[in-house]
C-alpha positions, 0 to 999 in steps of 0.5 A: 263396330263398337265405335259406331254404336257409341256415337249413335248412343251419344247422338241420342242423348243430346239436348232437346233443341238439337233433337227438334232441329233433327226432327224438323229436318227429317220432316223437310226430307220426308216431303214427297218430291214434285213429279214432272209429267210428260205427255209423251212426244210433244213434237208429234213425230214418233208413233206408239210403235216407234217409241213406246213398245220394246219392239219399236225403233225409238228410244225409251221415254225414260231415256229420252224425255228432254230430247226430241231430236231435230225439229227444223225438218217438219217446219218446211210443212208450214211453208206458205206459197203466194197466190197464183194467177188464173192462167197459170198452172195450179200447184201440185198437191191440190184438189179440184176445190182449190182449182176453182179457188184459183180461178176465183183469185182466192188464196190457196196455201198448198204444198208441192211436197210433204216432209216427214221424219222419225228420230232417235231410231236404235240403228247405226246411221251407217247401216241405215244410209244403204236403205235411205239411198235405196228408195230415193227416186222411187214412187211410194208404191214401188218403195213399199214393195221393194222394202218388203224384201230388204231383210234389214232392221232399218227397213221397217222403220223406213216403211212405216215412215213412208206410210206415215208421210203418205197418210199425212199427205192425204189427210193434211195436204190435199193430195188427191191420190196417195199413189201419186207420190214419189220419194224426192229426198231420203237421208239419214242424220246421226242421233245420240250415242250412248257409251257402255262397257263390255267385260272381257277376260283377265279383268279387261274391258272394252267400250260399246257404242249404242248408236241412234239415227234420224231418218228424214223423208220428202215426198212430192206429188207426180211422176218420178224423174227418169234419172234421179241423179244428175248428171245422168249416167253415160253409156259405155259408148258415151264414156268411150267417146268422151275419153277419146275426145279428151285424149285428142284434145291434149297438147304438149306445153311450150310446143309449136 
């Protein structure tokens, strides 16, 4: 301790030139650092409930300023379709005004689908997969009704994403009836993984992974298909007949 005090007194007794240099250095260090302001989510994907509040599913803004997650999925909403003929059936997601424009040989740039997503949800992608696969092929109303009874944390984020996509389809993509939509695609992507430590007894520790996921959604206008997965599942009788045909078509190699 006495050595430290002696060195500090020697520094205070140095020449004025050296003190001026130290004062200039202190002035440079005293300059306030420039602050970088961010206007929230520039990608327009997150809502206030998703990323701002503590109860939402998104990451905190302090942790995620420069990472907005995947952006290519939302680019499908900017797809421009070519004009149609007069006798051709109008595309879906158009209103009556655009049907009249079709007949007048005017261009109409409307989508048959609406893509939406929510990124950086504080939930494991393995757990979210079950919820995403559960609502595939359902109508929007049926999916929202079923998700009310799914007692999982990720069901809230999926439900909010479906409601946002439904509202966006009506306001931006000329969908006339918001209930005339069905879920054509619903899948999950892996997000950021934060690694931490968990302390155990006897000075040991274990690794903890805080996983995040991205949820992707695509809505289409119209009625959902009878069988979403192709080929459609066979009945027990059909399975028996196909197995019987396979057994009868067997052939012994190198035989007559």
